Each structure stands twice: as C-alpha cells, then as structure tokens.
C-alpha positions, 0 to 999 in steps of 0.5 A: 542927667539931673537930680530928679532923674537920678532920684527917680531911677534910684527909687526904682532900684537902679544903683549903677550911675557910673560916669554920670554927669551930675554937676551942680545937682541938688542931692541934699538929704537924699538916701543914696546908699550902695549907689555906684557913682564911679567916675561920676562928675559931681562938681559943685553938687549939693550933697549936704546931709546925704546918705552915701553908705557903702557908695562907690565914688571911685574916681569921682570928681567932687570938686567944690561939692557940699558934703556937709554932714553927709554919711559916707560910712564904708564908702569908696572914694579912692582916687576921687577928687575932693579939692575944695569940697566942704566935708565939715561934719561928714561921717567918714568911718571906714571910708576909703580915701586911698589916692584921693585928692583931699579938700585942701589939695593934698593927695592921700 
C-alpha cells in the first residue's frame, strides 16, 4: 500500500490498517487521528507534522521515521520501534511508550 491509497481509504472512513507496509511513505501533514497502524511497517516514513491523535501504533516499526512536529496526543506506541526516528517537536502528551524502543536505542 502506498500513501495515496491509505489517504483515500482513510478519507472514506476506513481506520484499520494493521500490518500495513508503508515503508518510506510520505504522510507529512496528514490527519490520521484514531487510525489503527498496529504492527505496521513505517520505516523511513515521513510523518512530519502529521496528526496521529489517539492512533494505535502498538508494535509498529518506525525506525528512521520523520515525526518532526507530529501530534501524538493519546497515541499508543507501546512496543513500537522508534530507533533513529526524528521526534523533534513531536507533541506526546498522554502518549503510551511502554516497552517502546526510543530514538536513541534505549527501551522504555
């Protein structure tokens, strides 16, 4: 699946994209509130400025992803792999990072 297909399906009300392969997808500045991306492959994805409020990213692979300025309020990133991700300026109030691998490689 590519970014265009995900955006189209999301705009038509679909929210369940668990296990989706979105490597290197450009989802910058996209509103994806309440999306389910559990165990999705988002390696090197561009999520700059994206809105992911209350999104489920449990177990997602976000290695090297760009989350600069993304809104992750209330998102579930438990067990996610964020190694090497850019989270500068990301809004992470009430974000669940339990068991996640953080950008510096440490486990939360």
